[in-house]
C-alpha positions in Angstrom: -9.2 -27.4 0.9 -11.4 -26.7 -2.2 -10.5 -24.5 -5.2 -13.2 -22.1 -4.2 -11.7 -21.6 -0.6 -8.4 -21.0 -2.0 -9.7 -18.5 -4.6 -11.7 -16.8 -1.6 -8.5 -16.6 0.5 -6.5 -15.3 -2.4 -9.0 -12.7 -3.3 -9.1 -11.5 0.4 -5.3 -11.3 0.5 -5.2 -9.3 -2.8 -7.8 -7.0 -1.3 -5.6 -6.5 1.8 -2.6 -5.7 -0.4 -4.6 -3.1 -2.4 -6.1 -1.6 0.7 -2.7 -1.1 2.3 -0.8 -0.2 -0.8 -3.3 2.3 -2.4 -2.7 5.2 0.0 1.1 5.0 -0.3 1.1 4.7 -4.0 -1.7 7.4 -4.6 0.3 9.8 -2.3 3.7 9.2 -4.2 1.8 9.5 -7.6 0.3 12.9 -6.7 3.7 14.2 -5.4 5.4 12.8 -8.4 3.2 14.6 -10.9 3.3 17.9 -8.9 7.1 17.8 -8.8 7.1 16.9 -12.5 4.9 19.8 -13.4 6.9 22.2 -11.3 10.3 20.8 -12.7 8.9 21.3 -16.4 7.7 24.7 -15.6 11.0 25.7 -14.1 13.2 23.6 -16.5 15.0 22.1 -13.6 15.5 18.5 -14.4 17.2 17.2 -11.3 16.1 13.6 -10.5 17.1 13.7 -6.9 14.4 16.4 -6.2 11.6 14.1 -7.3 13.2 11.1 -5.4 13.5 13.2 -2.2 10.0 14.5 -2.5 8.6 11.1 -3.0 10.6 9.6 -0.1 9.6 12.3 2.2 5.8 11.7 1.3 6.1 8.0 1.6 7.5 8.5 5.1 4.8 10.9 6.0 2.1 8.7 4.9 3.6 5.8 6.8 3.9 7.9 9.9 0.3 9.1 9.7 -1.4 5.9 8.6 1.1 3.3 9.7 -0.8 2.3 12.9 -3.9 1.9 10.8 -2.0 -0.3 8.3 -0.5 -2.4 11.0 -3.8 -2.9 12.8 -5.5 -4.0 9.5 -2.8 -6.4 8.6 -2.8 -7.9 12.2 -6.6 -8.3 12.0 -6.4 -9.8 8.6 -3.5 -12.3 9.8 -5.5 -13.3 13.1 -8.7 -13.9 11.2 -6.6 -16.1 8.7 -5.1 -18.1 11.4 -8.5 -18.7 13.1 -9.8 -20.0 9.6 -7.1 -22.4 9.3 -9.1 -25.4 10.9 -11.9 -24.9 8.6 -9.8 -24.5 5.6 -7.8 -27.7 6.2 -10.6 -29.8 7.4 
């Protein structure tokens, strides 16, 4: 196993992490900003409102895109397992 192949596999894994994590993080970020602006405008500074809104958003994004995320992760894992012989040998 050469350093180049290790770096290639690491790069692919990091790309997969970013691909799977980006929709979740972006959705929670947008909701957090919107709730923060609404709380600032109404002067209601209750942290549980922001938490519940973010939790509901996270659940919704996972419910909507979870099958795609799981499929992408399974495809990546299957491809990685198939590459093991060429990585080791």
